[in-house]
N, C-alpha and C positions, 0 to 999 in steps of 0.2 A: 490444516493448521500449520504444518511445517512450511507451507508455501508462504503464508503471511509472515512468519518469522523471518524467512529469507528476504522477502521484500522490505520489511522493516529494517533489517540489518544493512541492506544495500543503501537505503535512504539515509540512514545514520552515517554510514561510511562516506557517502558522497557529500553530505553536508559538512563533515569534518574535513574532507579534502579541500573543498572550496573555501572554507574558513582559513585553512593553512596556506592556501595559495595567494592570499592577499598580502602584498608586501608591506611590512611595517614601516612607519615613518622613521627615517634616520634621526635619532635623538641627538647625535653629536653635531649634525649640521644645524639643527634648530638651536642648540645651545650656543654654537659659535656665532650664529646670526644674531641671537639675542645679546650676546656679549659685545659684539661690534656695535650694535645699535645703542647699547648702554654707554659705551666709551664715547661714541659720537655725541650723545646727549650731554654727557659730562663736559666734553670740550666746548659745546655750545653754551652751556651754563657758565663755564669759566670765562668765555669770551664776553658774554653779556654782562657778567658781574664786573669785569674790568671796564667795559664801556660805560656802564652805569656809574661806577666810581669816578671815572674821568669826567663825566657830565656833572656829577654832583659837586666835584671840586671846582669845575669851571663856573657853575652856578653860584657857589659860595664866593668865589673871587669877584664875580659881577656884583653880588649883593654888597660886598665890602666896598667896592668902588662907588656904588650908589650911595652908601652911607657916608663915605668921605665927601662926595659931591654935595650931599644935603647939608653937611656941616660947614661948608664953605659959605662965604658971603654971596648973596644973590647978585648975579650979573647975567648979562645976555649969554656970554660964553658958557657959564656954568649951567644955565638952563638948557642950552642946546646939547651939551654933553650929557646932562641928566636925562633928557628925552631919549637920546640915542642909547644910553646905557639901559634905561628902562625897557626900551624896545628889544634890545639884545637879550636882556634878562628874561623877558616874557617868551621869546623864541626858545631859549634854552629850557625854560620851565616846561613848555609844551612839548 
């Protein structure tokens, strides 16, 4: 019987030693990596927001120009400018 107790004690001790020998994941490094990724994502969102606002303003300017052209008297020159403006506006919208 004491032999079985000795074997059991050795097995438990070796299991504990192998569990302790596994190196834990450094939490500080993971946190720093996540923080830098979050900052990068925030910068990208800011850049995209600025770009979107610029495009929205450009699109509104093009629509105002189209409205001014539509309110003018119909001429060949106006129709040509209107077609060009509508084409540019469609590109900006897409």
